[in-house]
N, C-alpha and C positions, 0 to 999 in steps of 0.2 A: 580239884576234887569236885567242886560244885559244877563247873563247866562240863566236866566229862560226864558226871551223873545227868545234867540236862540233856547232852548229846544223846547219851544212850536211852533215856526215857522217851524223848523225842523220836527217836528211831523206832523204838517199839510202838507208839502211836501211829506213826507213819505206816508201819506194816499193816496195821488194821485197814487203812486206807486201800493199800495195794491188794491185800486179800478181797476187799469188796469189790474193787475194779476188776479183779480177775474173775470174781463170780458174776459180775455183770457182763463181761465178755463171753462167758460160758452159757449166759442166757440163765442163770441160776438166781440172779436177783433183778429187780427192776430200777428203774432210774431213781424213783423214791426211796427205795431202801438203800441205795448207794447215798443219796442225799442226806439220809438220817445219820449214816456213818461219818461223812464230812461234817455235819453238824456237832456230832459227838467228839470228833477229832478236834474241831475248832475251840471247843469249850475246855477240853482235856489240855490242850496245849497252852491255853491262856492261864489254866490253874497252876500248870507246872512252870510256866513263865513266871508267875508271881512269886511262886515258891522260890524259884531260883534267883529272883532279882530284886524282891522287896526286903526280904530278910537280910541281915548282916550277914556276910560271907561265912563268918566263924559259927554262926548259930545254925545256918544251913548244914554246913559240913558236919557239925556234930549231930544234927538231926538224922542226916543221911547215914551217919555211922552208927549211932546208938538206936534210934528207931526210924528205919526208913518210912517215908510216907506211905499211905495207902495207894492202891492202884490208880494211876491217873486217868485211865481209861474210863473207870466206874466212877470218878469224879466229874467226868465229862457227860455222863448219861442225863439224858433229859429227865426231869421230875415229872412224875405222873401227877394229875390235877383229880 
């Protein structure tokens, strides 16, 4: 269950990157904006990885079932200073 969750959530994160690259190719984003998406994806994927790998598998599975974690994309968002 945890591996399936990880795979699905990681796919959703990668979709953000794909969209950004598509917008870049269409001239709608510049390289810096795509870089920001890549940065956010990297942080979000790390947070997701920690959730799926640091917790005991039973605890993670229970959390996924009972109280799914918040949006991983938002967890990877840069913090404003």
